[in-house]
C-alpha positions as a Markdown table, in Angstrom:
| # | Residue | x | y | z |
|---|---|---|---|---|
| 1 | Met | 37.0 | -116.6 | -58.2 |
| 2 | Trp | 36.8 | -119.7 | -55.9 |
| 3 | Asp | 40.5 | -120.0 | -55.9 |
| 4 | Thr | 40.8 | -116.3 | -54.9 |
| 5 | Thr | 38.2 | -116.8 | -52.2 |
| 6 | Leu | 39.9 | -119.9 | -50.7 |
| 7 | Lys | 43.2 | -118.2 | -50.8 |
| 8 | Val | 41.8 | -115.3 | -48.8 |
| 9 | Leu | 40.2 | -117.6 | -46.3 |
| 10 | Arg | 43.4 | -119.5 | -45.8 |
| 11 | Asp | 45.4 | -116.3 | -45.2 |
| 12 | Pro | 46.5 | -116.1 | -41.5 |
| 13 | Leu | 45.9 | -112.3 | -41.5 |
| 14 | Phe | 42.3 | -112.9 | -42.5 |
| 15 | Ala | 41.9 | -115.4 | -39.6 |
| 16 | Val | 43.3 | -112.9 | -37.1 |
| 17 | Gly | 41.1 | -110.1 | -38.4 |
| 18 | Leu | 38.0 | -112.3 | -38.3 |
| 19 | Ser | 38.8 | -113.4 | -34.8 |
| 20 | Leu | 39.1 | -109.8 | -33.6 |
| 21 | Val | 35.8 | -108.9 | -35.2 |
| 22 | Leu | 34.1 | -111.9 | -33.6 |
| 23 | Ala | 35.6 | -111.1 | -30.2 |
| 24 | Ile | 34.3 | -107.5 | -30.5 |
| 25 | Leu | 30.8 | -108.7 | -31.4 |
| 26 | Ala | 30.9 | -111.2 | -28.5 |
| 27 | Ser | 31.5 | -108.4 | -26.0 |
| 28 | Arg | 28.7 | -106.4 | -24.5 |
| 29 | Val | 29.7 | -103.2 | -26.2 |
| 30 | Gly | 30.2 | -104.9 | -29.5 |
| 31 | Gly | 26.8 | -106.6 | -29.2 |
| 32 | Cys | 25.1 | -103.3 | -28.5 |
| 33 | Val | 26.8 | -101.7 | -31.4 |
| 34 | Ala | 25.9 | -104.5 | -33.7 |
| 35 | Arg | 22.2 | -104.4 | -32.5 |
| 36 | Leu | 22.2 | -100.7 | -33.0 |
| 37 | Leu | 23.5 | -101.0 | -36.6 |
| 38 | Leu | 21.1 | -103.7 | -37.4 |
| 39 | Gly | 18.2 | -101.6 | -36.0 |
| 40 | Ile | 19.3 | -98.6 | -38.0 |
| 41 | Gly | 19.6 | -100.8 | -41.1 |
| 42 | Ala | 16.1 | -102.3 | -40.5 |
| 43 | Val | 14.6 | -98.8 | -40.2 |
| 44 | Ala | 16.5 | -97.6 | -43.3 |
| 45 | Ala | 15.3 | -100.7 | -45.3 |
| 46 | Phe | 11.7 | -100.1 | -44.1 |
| 47 | Val | 11.8 | -96.4 | -45.2 |
| 48 | Trp | 13.4 | -97.3 | -48.5 |
| 49 | Leu | 10.7 | -100.0 | -49.2 |
| 50 | Leu | 8.1 | -97.5 | -48.1 |
| 51 | Val | 9.3 | -94.9 | -50.5 |
| 52 | Arg | 10.3 | -97.0 | -53.5 |
| 53 | Phe | 7.5 | -99.6 | -53.6 |
| 54 | Glu | 3.9 | -98.5 | -53.8 |
| 55 | Pro | 2.3 | -101.9 | -52.9 |
| 56 | Phe | 4.4 | -102.0 | -49.7 |
| 57 | Glu | 3.3 | -98.5 | -48.9 |
| 58 | Asn | -0.4 | -99.4 | -49.4 |
| 59 | Val | 0.0 | -102.4 | -47.1 |
| 60 | Val | 1.6 | -100.4 | -44.3 |
| 61 | Val | -1.0 | -97.6 | -44.6 |
| 62 | Ser | -3.8 | -100.2 | -44.3 |
| 63 | Ile | -2.3 | -101.9 | -41.2 |
| 64 | Val | -1.6 | -98.5 | -39.5 |
| 65 | Ser | -5.2 | -97.4 | -40.3 |
| 66 | Val | -6.7 | -100.6 | -38.8 |
| 67 | Ile | -4.6 | -100.4 | -35.7 |
| 68 | Gly | -5.4 | -96.7 | -35.2 |
| 69 | Thr | -9.1 | -97.3 | -35.7 |
| 70 | Val | -9.1 | -100.1 | -33.1 |
| 71 | Leu | -7.2 | -98.0 | -30.6 |
| 72 | Val | -9.6 | -95.0 | -31.0 |
| 73 | Val | -12.6 | -97.3 | -30.6 |
| 74 | Leu | -11.1 | -98.9 | -27.4 |
| 75 | Leu | -10.3 | -95.4 | -26.0 |
| 76 | Ile | -13.9 | -94.2 | -26.7 |
| 77 | Cys | -15.3 | -97.4 | -25.1 |
| 78 | Leu | -13.1 | -97.0 | -22.0 |
| 79 | Ala | -14.1 | -93.3 | -21.7 |
| 80 | Leu | -17.8 | -94.2 | -21.9 |
| 81 | Leu | -17.4 | -97.0 | -19.3 |
| 82 | Ala | -15.6 | -94.6 | -17.0 |
| 83 | Ile | -18.3 | -91.9 | -17.4 |
| 84 | Val | -21.1 | -94.5 | -16.8 |
| 85 | Ala | -19.4 | -95.9 | -13.7 |
| 86 | Ile | -18.8 | -92.4 | -12.2 |
| 87 | Leu | -22.4 | -91.4 | -12.9 |
| 88 | Ala | -23.7 | -94.7 | -11.4 |
| 89 | Val | -21.6 | -94.3 | -8.2 |
| 90 | His | -22.6 | -90.7 | -7.9 |
| 91 | Ser | -26.3 | -91.6 | -8.4 |
| 92 | Met | -26.1 | -94.3 | -5.8 |
| 93 | His | -24.3 | -92.0 | -3.4 |
| 94 | Gln | -26.9 | -89.3 | -3.7 |
| 95 | Arg | -29.7 | -91.8 | -3.2 |
| 96 | Glu | -28.2 | -93.3 | -0.1 |
| 97 | Thr | -27.2 | -89.9 | 1.3 |
| 98 | His | -30.8 | -88.7 | 0.9 |
| 99 | Arg | -32.1 | -91.8 | 2.6 |
| 100 | Glu | -29.9 | -91.4 | 5.7 |
| 101 | Ala | -31.6 | -89.5 | 8.4 |
| 102 | Arg | -29.7 | -86.7 | 10.0 |
| 103 | Arg | -28.1 | -87.8 | 13.3 |
| 104 | Thr | -28.9 | -85.7 | 16.3 |
| 105 | His | -25.7 | -84.2 | 17.7 |
| 106 | Thr | -25.0 | -84.4 | 21.4 |
| 107 | Pro | -22.4 | -81.8 | 22.4 |
| 108 | Leu | -19.6 | -82.9 | 24.6 |
| 109 | Pro | -20.1 | -82.0 | 28.3 |
| 110 | Pro | -17.8 | -79.3 | 29.6 |
| 111 | Arg | -14.7 | -80.7 | 31.2 |
| 112 | Glu | -12.7 | -78.9 | 33.8 |
| 113 | Pro | -8.9 | -79.1 | 33.6 |
| 114 | Val | -7.7 | -81.9 | 35.7 |
| 115 | Leu | -4.2 | -82.9 | 36.9 |
| 116 | Gly | -4.5 | -86.7 | 37.4 |
| 117 | Gln | -3.3 | -89.0 | 34.6 |
| 118 | Glu | -6.2 | -91.3 | 35.2 |
| 119 | His | -8.7 | -88.5 | 34.5 |
| 120 | Arg | -6.8 | -87.6 | 31.3 |
| 121 | Leu | -6.8 | -91.2 | 30.2 |
| 122 | Ala | -10.5 | -91.3 | 30.8 |
| 123 | Gly | -10.9 | -88.3 | 28.6 |
| 124 | Phe | -9.0 | -89.9 | 25.8 |
| 125 | Val | -11.0 | -93.2 | 26.2 |
| 126 | Glu | -14.2 | -91.2 | 26.0 |
| 127 | Val | -13.1 | -89.5 | 22.8 |
| 128 | His | -12.0 | -92.9 | 21.4 |
| 129 | Glu | -15.4 | -94.5 | 22.2 |
| 130 | Arg | -17.3 | -91.7 | 20.4 |
| 131 | Leu | -15.0 | -92.0 | 17.4 |
| 132 | Glu | -15.7 | -95.8 | 17.3 |
| 133 | Thr | -19.4 | -95.0 | 17.4 |
| 134 | Ile | -19.1 | -92.7 | 14.5 |
| 135 | Ala | -17.1 | -95.1 | 12.4 |
| 136 | Ser | -19.4 | -98.1 | 13.2 |
| 137 | Ser | -22.5 | -96.2 | 12.2 |
| 138 | Leu | -21.3 | -95.1 | 8.8 |
| 139 | Val | -21.9 | -98.3 | 6.8 |
| 140 | Asp | -24.4 | -101.0 | 7.9 |
| 141 | Ile | -24.3 | -103.9 | 5.5 |
| 142 | Asp | -26.2 | -106.4 | 7.6 |
| 143 | Asp | -29.4 | -105.9 | 5.7 |
| 144 | Asp | -27.9 | -105.4 | 2.3 |
| 145 | Thr | -29.7 | -107.3 | -0.5 |
| 146 | Gly | -27.1 | -107.0 | -3.2 |
| 147 | Ile | -23.7 | -105.7 | -4.4 |
| 148 | Arg | -25.4 | -102.6 | -5.9 |
| 149 | Ser | -26.8 | -101.5 | -2.5 |
| 150 | Met | -23.5 | -102.2 | -0.8 |
| 151 | Ile | -21.5 | -100.2 | -3.3 |
| 152 | Gly | -24.0 | -97.3 | -3.0 |
| 153 | Arg | -23.7 | -97.3 | 0.8 |
| 154 | Met | -20.0 | -97.4 | 0.7 |
| 155 | Ala | -19.9 | -94.6 | -1.8 |
| 156 | Gly | -22.3 | -92.6 | 0.3 |
| 157 | Ala | -20.3 | -93.3 | 3.4 |
| 158 | Tyr | -17.1 | -92.1 | 1.8 |
| 159 | Phe | -18.3 | -89.0 | -0.1 |
| 160 | Gly | -20.8 | -87.7 | 2.4 |
| 161 | Gly | -21.3 | -90.0 | 5.3 |
| 162 | Leu | -19.2 | -87.9 | 7.7 |
| 163 | Thr | -21.1 | -84.7 | 6.9 |
| 164 | Pro | -23.6 | -85.1 | 9.8 |
| 165 | Tyr | -20.8 | -85.9 | 12.2 |
| 166 | Met | -18.4 | -83.1 | 11.3 |
| 167 | Pro | -19.6 | -80.8 | 14.3 |
| 168 | Glu | -18.9 | -83.6 | 16.7 |
| 169 | Ile | -15.6 | -84.5 | 15.0 |
| 170 | Arg | -14.5 | -80.9 | 15.4 |
| 171 | Glu | -15.5 | -80.9 | 19.1 |
| 172 | Leu | -13.6 | -84.2 | 19.6 |
| 173 | Thr | -10.6 | -82.7 | 17.8 |
| 174 | Ala | -10.6 | -79.7 | 20.1 |
| 175 | Glu | -11.1 | -81.9 | 23.2 |
| 176 | Thr | -8.2 | -84.1 | 22.2 |
| 177 | Ser | -5.9 | -81.1 | 21.5 |
| 178 | Arg | -6.8 | -79.7 | 24.9 |
| 179 | Leu | -6.0 | -82.9 | 26.7 |
| 180 | Leu | -2.6 | -83.1 | 24.9 |
| 181 | Leu | -1.8 | -79.5 | 25.8 |
| 182 | Glu | -2.7 | -80.3 | 29.4 |
| 183 | Leu | 0.0 | -83.0 | 29.2 |
| 184 | Val | 2.5 | -80.4 | 27.9 |
| 185 | Asp | 1.7 | -78.2 | 30.9 |
| 186 | Ser | 1.8 | -81.0 | 33.5 |
| 187 | Asp | 4.7 | -81.7 | 35.8 |
| 188 | Thr | 5.0 | -85.3 | 34.6 |
| 189 | Ser | 8.7 | -86.2 | 33.9 |
| 190 | Gly | 10.0 | -88.0 | 30.8 |
| 191 | Leu | 7.6 | -86.4 | 28.3 |
| 192 | Asp | 8.7 | -85.0 | 25.0 |
| 193 | Arg | 6.8 | -81.7 | 25.4 |
| 194 | Phe | 8.0 | -80.4 | 22.0 |
| 195 | Arg | 6.5 | -83.4 | 20.2 |
| 196 | Leu | 3.3 | -83.2 | 22.3 |
| 197 | Arg | 2.8 | -79.6 | 21.5 |
| 198 | Gln | 3.6 | -80.3 | 17.8 |
| 199 | Val | 0.9 | -83.1 | 17.7 |
| 200 | Ala | -1.6 | -81.1 | 19.7 |
| 201 | Thr | -1.4 | -78.0 | 17.5 |
| 202 | Ala | -1.2 | -79.8 | 14.1 |
| 203 | Arg | -4.2 | -79.3 | 11.9 |
| 204 | Thr | -3.5 | -82.6 | 10.2 |
| 205 | Tyr | -1.7 | -85.5 | 11.9 |
| 206 | Leu | -1.3 | -88.6 | 9.8 |
| 207 | Pro | 1.3 | -90.9 | 11.4 |
| 208 | Ser | 3.9 | -92.6 | 9.3 |
| 209 | Arg | 3.8 | -96.4 | 8.8 |
| 210 | Asp | 6.2 | -97.0 | 11.7 |
| 211 | Glu | 4.3 | -94.7 | 14.0 |
| 212 | Leu | 1.1 | -96.5 | 13.1 |
| 213 | Ala | 2.8 | -99.8 | 14.0 |
| 214 | Glu | 3.6 | -98.5 | 17.4 |
| 215 | Leu | 0.1 | -97.0 | 17.9 |
| 216 | Trp | -1.6 | -100.3 | 17.0 |
| 217 | Asp | 1.1 | -102.5 | 18.5 |
| 218 | Glu | 1.3 | -104.5 | 15.2 |
| 219 | Asp | 3.0 | -104.3 | 11.9 |
| 220 | Leu | 0.9 | -102.7 | 9.2 |
| 221 | Pro | 1.4 | -104.0 | 5.6 |
| 222 | Trp | 2.5 | -101.4 | 3.1 |
| 223 | Tyr | -0.7 | -101.9 | 1.0 |
| 224 | Ala | -2.9 | -101.3 | 4.0 |
| 225 | Tyr | -1.0 | -98.2 | 4.9 |
| 226 | Arg | -1.3 | -96.9 | 1.3 |
| 227 | Ala | -5.0 | -97.6 | 1.3 |
| 228 | Leu | -5.4 | -95.6 | 4.6 |
| 229 | Arg | -3.5 | -92.7 | 3.1 |
| 230 | Leu | -5.7 | -92.9 | -0.1 |
| 231 | Leu | -8.8 | -92.9 | 2.1 |
| 232 | Cys | -7.5 | -89.8 | 3.9 |
| 233 | Val | -7.4 | -87.8 | 0.6 |
| 234 | His | -11.0 | -86.8 | 1.4 |
| 235 | Arg | -11.0 | -83.8 | 3.7 |
| 236 | Gln | -13.6 | -85.2 | 6.1 |
| 237 | Trp | -11.9 | -88.6 | 6.5 |
| 238 | Arg | -8.6 | -86.8 | 7.0 |
| 239 | Ala | -10.1 | -84.9 | 9.9 |
| 240 | Leu | -11.4 | -88.1 | 11.4 |
| 241 | Ala | -8.0 | -89.8 | 11.0 |
| 242 | Thr | -6.3 | -86.8 | 12.6 |
| 243 | Val | -8.4 | -86.8 | 15.8 |
| 244 | Phe | -8.2 | -90.6 | 16.0 |
| 245 | Ser | -4.4 | -90.6 | 15.7 |
| 246 | Lys | -4.1 | -87.8 | 18.2 |
| 247 | Cys | -6.3 | -89.7 | 20.6 |
| 248 | Gln | -4.2 | -92.9 | 20.2 |
| 249 | Tyr | -1.0 | -90.9 | 20.7 |
| 250 | Gly | -2.4 | -89.3 | 23.9 |
| 251 | Met | -3.5 | -92.6 | 25.3 |
| 252 | Leu | 0.0 | -94.0 | 24.8 |
| 253 | Val | 1.7 | -91.0 | 26.4 |
| 254 | Val | -0.6 | -91.1 | 29.4 |
| 255 | Ser | 0.0 | -94.9 | 29.8 |
| 256 | Gly | 3.8 | -94.2 | 29.8 |
| 257 | Glu | 4.5 | -95.5 | 26.3 |
| 258 | Pro | 5.0 | -92.4 | 24.1 |
| 259 | Ile | 6.0 | -92.9 | 20.5 |
């Protein structure tokens, strides 16, 4: 037997064949095929052992049962934690919302159509100042005594903090759109009137990341932009962002730097 084996190993044809096999296995395709065959063989061996040997089957069933039980317990715990967190945030939001006093709404004074760019800029500045007042009055964390109170106030500000301000936000939106349409009808040269009318009549105007960089004159990180877009998922915050963006756009157009 050993003589026959040594004779085969010394055969040049065997050496050539073995070198071809090793070359194929060393290549990327050959390696993938070899790994595929080994994987299929491992699965086949696992199935064969599972079918033919009862002790192996018992061990596998026990391991799968333990892993399944652990996963189910983890899923139940995560679901309970999520429900508790949602209920806690909702409870804090409701408590903070009820504690906030209704803000008295002061309607915008009637404004006659004007032709001067300085008057239009003053109109945009007035809208911008009132928007800043609304944003700054939503969450006051100066007198917070703990993280729980701060989370409650932030939740209340996001889910219902803008509700008392919505009449004013709608008025500011109408005023900003009217100022933009005045620019469309003005005799100022160099204006993109189609873009102006498109922005003025849009129900929702959320600029892109590049447009925001031009509006704020600074580059906005991608994560900050995504956070702003996530904030605007709420309808009321989307309305606030729309009028704020329209106001910024109008101020740039009036100052001679349209985007």
